[in-house]
C-alpha positions as CSV (number, residue, x, y, z in Angstrom):
1,M,34.3,-6.4,-97.4
2,N,35.2,-3.3,-95.4
3,I,38.3,-3.8,-92.5
4,R,38.5,-1.7,-89.5
5,E,41.8,-2.0,-87.6
6,Y,42.0,-0.7,-84.1
7,A,44.9,0.0,-82.1
8,D,43.8,-2.7,-79.3
9,R,41.3,-5.0,-78.3
10,D,39.8,-3.0,-75.9
11,M,38.9,0.0,-78.5
12,L,37.5,-3.1,-80.8
13,A,35.1,-4.3,-78.3
14,I,33.9,-0.7,-77.3
15,D,33.4,0.2,-81.4
16,V,31.6,-3.1,-82.4
17,A,29.3,-3.4,-79.6
18,N,28.2,0.3,-80.3
19,A,28.0,-0.8,-84.0
20,L,25.8,-3.7,-83.0
21,A,23.5,-1.6,-80.8
22,G,23.3,0.8,-84.0
23,D,22.3,-2.1,-86.2
24,L,19.7,-3.4,-83.8
25,E,18.2,0.1,-83.0
26,S,17.9,0.5,-87.1
27,A,16.5,-2.7,-87.3
28,L,14.0,-2.1,-84.5
29,L,12.5,1.1,-86.5
30,H,11.3,-1.3,-89.3
31,H,10.4,-4.4,-88.1
32,D,8.8,-5.8,-84.6
33,L,10.9,-8.6,-84.0
34,V,14.7,-8.9,-85.0
35,S,17.4,-11.1,-84.8
36,L,20.5,-11.3,-83.5
37,A,23.3,-14.3,-84.3
38,V,26.2,-14.4,-82.5
39,P,29.2,-16.5,-82.0
40,G,30.2,-18.4,-78.5
41,G,34.0,-19.1,-77.8
42,T,36.1,-16.2,-76.1
43,T,36.5,-13.5,-78.7
44,P,32.8,-12.1,-78.7
45,G,32.9,-11.7,-74.7
46,P,34.4,-8.2,-74.3
47,V,31.8,-7.3,-77.1
48,F,28.9,-8.8,-75.2
49,D,29.7,-7.3,-72.3
50,G,29.0,-3.6,-73.8
51,L,26.2,-4.6,-75.8
52,C,24.3,-6.0,-73.4
53,A,23.8,-2.2,-71.6
54,A,23.0,-0.8,-74.8
55,D,19.1,1.1,-74.2
56,L,17.3,-0.7,-76.6
57,D,14.0,-2.5,-76.7
58,W,15.7,-5.7,-76.0
59,D,12.2,-8.0,-75.7
60,R,11.7,-7.4,-79.2
61,V,15.2,-9.2,-79.9
62,R,15.4,-12.6,-80.5
63,V,19.2,-14.0,-79.9
64,L,20.6,-16.9,-81.1
65,P,23.9,-18.4,-81.8
66,T,25.6,-19.3,-85.4
67,D,26.4,-22.7,-84.4
68,E,25.8,-24.8,-81.1
69,R,27.9,-27.7,-79.8
70,C,25.6,-30.9,-79.0
71,V,26.4,-30.4,-75.2
72,P,24.1,-29.6,-72.1
73,A,24.0,-25.7,-71.7
74,D,25.5,-25.8,-68.3
75,H,28.3,-27.3,-70.1
76,D,31.9,-25.4,-70.3
77,R,31.9,-25.8,-74.3
78,S,28.3,-24.7,-74.4
79,N,27.6,-21.3,-76.7
80,E,24.7,-21.2,-75.1
81,R,26.1,-20.9,-71.6
82,L,28.4,-17.7,-72.9
83,I,26.0,-16.0,-74.8
84,R,23.4,-16.2,-71.8
85,D,26.3,-15.0,-69.0
86,R,28.1,-12.5,-71.0
87,L,25.0,-11.1,-73.4
88,L,21.5,-11.9,-71.9
89,T,22.4,-10.2,-68.8
90,G,21.7,-6.5,-67.7
91,R,19.4,-4.7,-70.1
92,A,19.6,-7.5,-72.6
93,A,18.0,-10.1,-69.8
94,V,14.9,-10.1,-71.4
95,A,15.6,-10.8,-75.2
96,D,14.4,-14.0,-76.2
97,Y,16.6,-16.8,-76.7
98,V,16.4,-19.3,-79.7
99,P,18.5,-22.6,-79.0
100,L,19.7,-24.8,-82.2
101,Y,20.5,-27.8,-79.9
102,V,17.5,-29.9,-78.0
103,P,19.3,-32.2,-75.3
104,G,18.7,-35.9,-75.1
105,R,18.1,-35.9,-79.0
106,D,20.5,-36.8,-81.6
107,P,20.9,-33.5,-84.0
108,E,19.5,-34.6,-87.1
109,D,16.2,-35.7,-85.4
110,A,15.6,-32.1,-84.0
111,L,16.9,-29.8,-86.9
112,A,13.0,-29.0,-88.4
113,E,11.9,-28.2,-85.3
114,V,14.7,-26.2,-84.3
115,E,14.0,-24.6,-87.8
116,T,10.6,-23.9,-87.0
117,L,11.5,-21.7,-84.1
118,I,14.6,-19.9,-86.6
119,A,12.0,-19.0,-89.4
120,P,10.2,-15.7,-88.1
121,V,13.2,-14.0,-87.8
122,L,14.8,-14.7,-90.7
123,P,16.4,-13.0,-92.8
124,L,18.7,-12.6,-89.8
125,S,19.1,-8.6,-88.9
126,V,22.3,-8.5,-87.4
127,L,25.1,-11.1,-87.5
128,V,28.3,-11.4,-85.8
129,L,30.8,-14.2,-86.6
130,G,34.2,-15.2,-85.6
131,M,36.9,-17.1,-88.0
132,G,39.4,-19.7,-87.1
133,E,43.1,-20.1,-88.9
134,D,41.7,-23.0,-90.7
135,M,39.2,-20.3,-92.0
136,H,36.2,-21.8,-90.9
137,T,33.4,-19.8,-89.5
138,A,30.2,-20.9,-87.4
139,S,30.9,-24.5,-87.6
140,L,31.5,-24.8,-91.4
141,F,34.9,-26.4,-91.5
142,P,37.0,-27.1,-94.4
143,G,37.0,-30.6,-95.4
144,M,33.8,-31.6,-93.4
145,S,31.3,-34.3,-94.6
146,G,28.4,-32.4,-95.8
147,L,30.0,-28.8,-96.1
148,E,29.4,-29.0,-100.0
149,A,25.5,-29.0,-99.2
150,A,25.6,-26.4,-96.3
151,L,27.2,-24.2,-98.4
152,D,24.8,-24.5,-101.6
153,S,22.4,-21.4,-102.2
154,R,19.5,-24.0,-101.7
155,A,20.8,-25.0,-98.4
156,P,18.3,-25.5,-95.4
157,T,18.6,-23.1,-92.6
158,L,20.4,-25.6,-90.3
159,A,23.3,-28.5,-90.9
160,V,24.8,-30.9,-88.3
161,A,28.5,-30.8,-88.5
162,R,30.9,-33.6,-87.3
163,T,34.5,-33.6,-88.0
164,E,37.1,-35.6,-86.9
165,V,39.0,-32.6,-85.1
166,Q,35.8,-31.9,-82.9
167,P,34.7,-33.8,-79.7
168,E,31.4,-33.3,-80.2
169,P,28.8,-32.9,-83.5
170,R,27.8,-29.1,-83.8
171,I,24.5,-28.1,-85.3
172,T,25.5,-24.6,-87.6
173,L,23.3,-21.9,-89.6
174,T,24.4,-22.7,-93.2
175,A,25.9,-20.4,-95.4
176,P,22.8,-18.9,-97.4
177,V,21.5,-18.0,-94.2
178,L,24.7,-16.3,-92.8
179,D,25.2,-14.5,-95.8
180,G,21.7,-13.5,-96.2
181,A,21.7,-11.8,-93.0
182,L,21.1,-7.7,-93.5
183,S,24.0,-6.5,-91.2
184,K,27.1,-8.5,-90.9
185,H,30.4,-8.0,-88.9
186,L,33.4,-10.5,-88.5
187,I,35.8,-10.4,-85.5
188,I,39.4,-11.4,-85.9
189,Y,42.5,-10.9,-83.7
190,G,46.2,-11.5,-84.3
191,S,48.2,-11.7,-87.4
192,E,47.6,-15.2,-88.2
193,K,43.9,-14.9,-88.4
194,R,44.4,-11.4,-90.9
195,A,46.9,-13.5,-92.8
196,A,43.8,-16.3,-93.0
197,L,41.6,-14.1,-94.0
198,E,43.4,-12.6,-96.9
199,R,44.0,-16.2,-98.1
200,A,40.7,-16.9,-97.9
201,L,39.8,-13.8,-100.5
202,T,41.9,-16.2,-102.9
203,L,40.1,-19.7,-102.4
204,P,37.0,-21.2,-103.1
205,P,34.6,-21.9,-100.3
206,E,35.2,-25.4,-99.9
207,E,38.4,-24.7,-99.0
208,A,37.7,-21.8,-97.1
209,P,34.0,-21.5,-95.9
210,I,34.6,-17.7,-94.7
211,A,34.8,-16.9,-98.3
212,A,31.1,-17.6,-98.5
213,V,30.3,-14.7,-96.6
214,L,32.2,-11.9,-97.0
215,S,30.1,-9.8,-99.5
216,G,29.2,-6.8,-97.6
217,I,30.6,-7.9,-94.6
218,T,32.7,-5.6,-91.9
219,V,35.5,-6.9,-90.7
220,H,37.0,-6.0,-87.3
221,W,40.5,-6.4,-86.6
222,A,43.2,-5.7,-83.6
223,E,46.5,-7.4,-83.1
């Protein structure tokens, strides 16, 4: 794990966008198709604003969320909505998007279908993650039902996350898929999340799921 500290969040966003563009460019030199897995939420938005302008062969990039809430794509809580609005625009508008949620179907019933869409772009070329103060990442939450199976090295590509603290079920990439990415980046802001990351280093993934993906990752932090 390598930690990069920034004077402010604006500088972080610029640097991370450049780093991701560089990783994608390198991957495109060696593969016909590459994959970029990114989180939703508010944290990555400024990074996306810079990345979408990168001069890349975006038509050879497959973009997918690290996890998705089981809501319509135009819903305020949809990760797909944020990714389409902030990343799949400008030069990046020609990139293909791979959704995790199939509207109108129970998430468990659609997992096998979605996994066939993801299989051609594994291992992930470039991964961006966020982390909560509870040390969850993607939709791998401490204490959730099925967490141990989603952390297992033999886990399938996707898992369904159902927790009492979330208003809807979620679909998430599992730990081995996330950890197997060729380039991994974690973005966190604030002293509370920095302290949570330090705690995660001393805990097993069952208590701190982020611990399952920290090997070789670059952490980008700003207050």
